[in-house]
C-alpha positions as CSV (number, residue, x, y, z in Angstrom):
1,M,69.9,111.0,79.2
2,E,73.1,110.3,77.5
3,K,74.8,109.0,80.8
4,R,72.0,106.6,81.5
5,L,72.4,105.3,77.9
6,L,76.0,104.7,78.4
7,V,75.6,103.0,81.7
8,L,73.0,100.7,80.3
9,S,75.3,99.8,77.5
10,A,78.2,99.1,79.7
11,V,76.1,97.1,82.2
12,A,74.5,95.2,79.3
13,L,77.9,94.0,78.1
14,L,79.1,93.2,81.5
15,G,76.1,91.7,83.4
16,A,73.2,90.9,81.0
17,S,72.0,88.1,83.2
18,C,69.6,85.4,81.5
19,Q,67.8,83.9,84.4
20,N,65.0,81.4,84.0
21,E,62.3,81.9,86.3
22,G,61.4,78.3,86.3
23,V,63.1,76.2,89.2
24,N,63.7,72.6,88.8
25,P,63.5,70.3,91.8
26,S,67.1,71.0,92.8
27,Q,66.5,74.8,92.7
28,K,69.0,75.3,89.7
29,K,68.7,78.3,87.4
30,Q,70.4,79.6,84.3
31,A,73.8,81.2,85.3
32,N,74.1,85.0,85.4
33,N,75.8,85.1,82.2
34,S,77.4,88.3,80.9
35,L,76.7,89.2,77.3
36,I,80.5,88.9,76.8
37,A,80.5,85.3,78.3
38,Q,77.6,84.3,76.0
39,Y,79.5,85.3,72.8
40,V,82.7,83.7,73.7
41,G,81.1,80.3,74.4
42,H,79.7,80.2,77.9
43,A,76.7,77.9,77.7
44,N,73.2,78.9,79.4
45,I,73.6,75.9,81.8
46,L,71.7,75.4,85.0
47,V,73.6,76.2,88.1
48,D,73.0,76.4,91.9
49,G,75.0,79.9,92.2
50,G,78.1,81.7,91.2
51,V,80.8,84.3,91.8
52,I,81.5,87.3,89.5
53,I,84.5,89.4,89.7
54,Q,83.9,92.6,87.5
55,T,85.2,95.9,86.6
56,F,83.7,98.3,84.2
57,S,84.2,102.1,83.5
58,T,84.0,104.8,80.6
59,Q,86.8,105.7,78.6
60,T,87.4,108.8,80.5
61,S,87.8,106.9,83.8
62,Q,89.5,103.8,82.7
63,D,92.7,104.4,84.8
64,Y,92.8,102.0,87.7
65,K,92.6,104.8,90.2
66,D,89.1,105.9,88.8
67,R,87.7,102.3,88.2
68,S,85.3,100.5,90.4
69,F,86.1,96.8,91.1
70,Q,83.5,94.6,92.7
71,M,82.5,90.9,93.3
72,D,79.1,89.5,93.2
73,Y,78.0,86.3,95.0
74,Y,74.6,84.7,94.2
75,S,72.8,81.5,95.0
76,F,69.5,79.9,94.0
77,N,69.1,77.9,97.2
78,N,70.1,77.8,100.8
79,K,72.4,74.9,100.1
80,T,74.6,76.6,97.8
81,V,78.4,76.8,98.8
82,Q,79.6,80.4,99.5
83,A,83.0,81.7,98.2
84,I,85.1,82.5,101.1
85,H,88.0,83.9,99.6
86,V,89.5,84.8,96.1
87,N,93.2,84.8,96.8
88,N,93.4,86.7,100.1
89,I,90.3,88.6,99.7
90,S,87.4,87.7,102.0
91,L,83.9,88.5,101.0
92,V,83.0,88.8,104.5
93,K,85.6,91.5,105.2
94,N,84.9,93.6,102.3
95,K,82.4,96.4,102.0
96,K,79.0,95.1,101.0
97,I,77.2,97.2,98.3
98,E,73.6,96.0,98.6
99,S,71.5,92.9,98.3
100,S,69.9,93.0,95.0
101,G,66.1,93.6,95.2
102,G,66.3,92.7,99.0
103,N,67.3,89.2,98.1
104,P,69.7,87.9,100.7
105,N,71.1,85.3,98.2
106,Y,72.4,88.0,95.9
107,N,75.3,90.4,97.3
108,S,77.7,92.7,95.8
109,Y,81.0,93.6,97.6
110,N,83.5,96.6,96.7
111,L,86.9,95.3,96.3
112,D,88.5,98.7,96.6
113,T,92.3,98.6,95.9
114,D,92.3,94.9,96.3
115,G,90.6,94.4,92.8
116,K,93.6,95.9,91.1
117,N,95.6,92.9,92.3
118,I,93.4,90.4,90.6
119,Y,93.3,91.3,87.0
120,G,95.9,89.9,84.5
121,K,96.6,87.0,87.3
122,T,95.7,83.5,88.0
123,V,93.5,83.6,91.2
124,K,92.5,80.9,93.8
125,F,88.9,80.6,94.7
126,S,88.7,79.0,98.2
127,L,85.3,77.5,98.8
128,N,83.6,75.9,101.9
129,G,83.1,72.5,100.1
130,K,84.8,69.8,98.3
131,I,85.5,70.8,94.6
132,T,85.1,67.4,93.0
133,N,86.6,68.7,89.6
134,S,89.4,70.9,91.0
135,T,92.5,71.1,88.9
136,T,94.8,72.3,91.8
137,G,95.1,69.2,93.9
138,D,93.4,70.9,96.5
139,M,89.8,69.9,96.7
140,N,88.7,73.2,98.7
141,T,90.2,75.4,95.9
142,E,90.0,76.1,92.3
143,E,92.2,78.4,90.0
144,M,91.1,80.7,87.1
145,Y,93.0,83.2,85.1
146,V,91.4,86.7,85.3
147,P,92.1,88.7,82.1
148,E,93.9,92.2,82.2
149,A,91.6,95.0,83.0
150,I,90.7,96.3,79.3
151,R,91.7,99.8,78.4
152,I,90.9,101.7,75.0
153,L,94.4,103.0,73.8
154,S,93.0,104.9,70.9
155,I,89.9,105.4,68.9
156,P,89.0,108.4,66.4
157,T,87.3,111.2,68.7
158,G,85.0,114.0,67.8
159,P,85.1,117.7,69.0
160,A,84.5,118.8,72.4
161,D,81.2,120.3,71.8
162,E,80.0,116.8,71.1
163,G,81.1,115.4,74.5
164,S,84.4,114.0,72.7
165,R,82.5,111.1,71.5
166,S,84.2,108.2,69.6
167,Y,83.7,108.9,65.9
168,I,83.5,105.4,64.4
169,K,82.9,104.2,60.7
170,P,84.1,101.7,58.4
171,G,87.8,101.8,58.0
172,A,88.2,103.4,61.4
173,T,90.5,101.6,63.9
174,V,90.3,101.0,67.7
175,T,93.2,99.8,69.7
176,W,93.4,98.3,73.2
177,N,95.7,96.7,75.7
178,A,96.0,93.2,74.3
179,D,96.0,90.4,76.8
180,P,98.1,87.3,75.3
181,K,96.9,85.0,78.0
182,N,93.2,85.5,77.1
183,D,92.3,82.8,74.6
184,K,88.5,83.9,74.4
185,G,88.9,87.1,72.5
186,V,87.1,90.3,72.9
187,V,83.5,91.3,72.4
188,M,82.6,94.8,71.1
189,T,79.1,96.2,70.7
190,I,77.8,99.1,68.8
191,D,74.5,100.2,70.3
192,Y,71.9,102.2,68.6
193,T,69.0,103.5,71.0
194,A,65.8,105.0,69.6
195,S,65.8,108.1,71.9
196,S,65.6,111.9,71.9
197,D,69.4,111.8,71.0
198,N,68.4,110.2,67.7
199,Q,64.9,111.8,67.1
200,Q,65.5,112.6,63.5
201,F,66.2,109.0,62.8
202,V,63.3,107.8,65.0
203,E,61.0,110.0,63.0
204,G,62.5,108.5,59.7
205,G,61.7,105.1,60.7
206,Y,64.6,103.9,62.9
207,K,62.3,103.2,65.8
208,T,63.8,100.1,67.3
209,S,66.9,100.1,69.7
210,F,69.5,97.2,68.9
211,Y,73.2,96.5,69.1
212,N,75.6,95.1,66.5
213,P,78.0,92.4,68.2
214,I,81.7,92.2,67.0
215,I,83.6,89.2,68.2
216,T,87.4,89.3,67.4
217,E,90.8,87.9,68.8
218,D,92.6,89.7,71.7
219,T,95.3,91.4,69.2
220,G,94.9,94.9,70.6
221,T,93.6,96.2,67.1
222,Y,90.4,96.0,65.1
223,T,89.2,97.9,62.0
224,F,85.6,98.5,61.5
225,S,83.7,97.1,58.5
226,E,80.5,98.0,56.8
227,E,78.8,95.0,58.3
228,D,79.5,96.3,61.9
229,F,77.1,99.2,61.1
230,K,74.4,97.2,59.6
231,G,71.0,98.9,60.0
232,I,72.4,101.9,61.7
233,P,71.8,105.4,60.0
234,K,74.7,107.4,59.3
235,G,75.1,110.5,61.7
236,A,73.4,108.5,64.6
237,F,74.5,108.9,68.2
238,L,75.6,105.4,69.6
239,S,77.2,103.6,72.5
240,F,80.5,101.7,72.1
241,S,81.7,99.1,74.5
242,I,84.5,96.6,74.4
243,G,85.2,93.8,76.9
244,R,86.6,90.3,77.7
245,C,86.2,87.6,80.1
246,N,87.0,84.3,81.5
247,F,84.6,81.6,83.2
248,K,84.7,78.2,84.7
249,I,82.2,75.8,86.1
250,V,82.9,73.7,89.3
251,T,81.2,71.1,91.1
252,V,81.1,71.4,94.9
253,E,79.9,68.9,97.4
254,V,78.1,70.4,100.3
255,D,76.6,68.5,103.0
256,G,76.4,65.4,100.7
257,Q,74.8,67.2,97.9
258,Q,76.4,68.3,94.6
259,Q,76.3,72.1,93.7
260,I,77.2,73.5,90.4
261,M,78.9,76.9,90.7
262,D,79.7,79.3,87.8
263,L,82.8,81.3,88.3
264,Q,83.3,84.5,86.1
265,A,85.7,87.4,85.7
266,I,84.6,90.3,83.4
267,T,86.1,93.6,82.3
268,S,84.7,96.3,79.8
269,I,85.0,99.9,78.9
270,G,82.1,102.0,77.4
271,N,82.1,105.3,75.4
272,F,79.5,107.6,73.6
273,A,80.0,107.2,69.9
274,K,78.7,108.6,66.6
275,Y,78.4,107.0,63.2
276,Q,80.4,109.3,60.9
């Protein structure tokens, strides 16, 4: 049960999409916004599709050799431009993971070792359409900085018989690898889940699962405050996540029609925790 909760927490921080089932005449829907992107200023605009570069991990498997790197391409209509390359990485050549729910317009690709060469660099998106708001001088490409893959460097840790959870409380400090080129800050979440792990608190009235978000500058260090644990009973088992991202909206002309594409790059780490 604990493993599932942690995965849900990390995925929520990475890719909690907010899609609108209503479709306007041009088939646009809300961008597949990650929770991180929403908290650092990415508006829920209507788009035709997008590309998401992402990596997430637990604290115990955050080394590059243990991480998963993937790219998602999605579209809401058959006219949407397809991303052909990110730098020299071809979506076509990389191993396809699956189509989401059998939807041919949402595909995930393993980036394997290529993913390690993307983070912490400005990458070039090459698209098969004219990018009318390109900043590169080449109307078939756009560039965007992909933040460094985030790593937790230090955080108070409990005993091994509790799974070496992070022990967090007001006054405790977490440190991570700061990225001076990231101007959008970092987003942390402290997640309380009303589950069997917290049965005593559920029976005591804490019956609703929720999370407290923390948005701070990417300085590499943060000290928790009382406000960060608002509504959480002391002693509760938690999930803790930290991540950062970048994003850009491009307008691409395809077959004489303008398509709005959302480009995102996301990285996050999750870990089990306990409120001490």
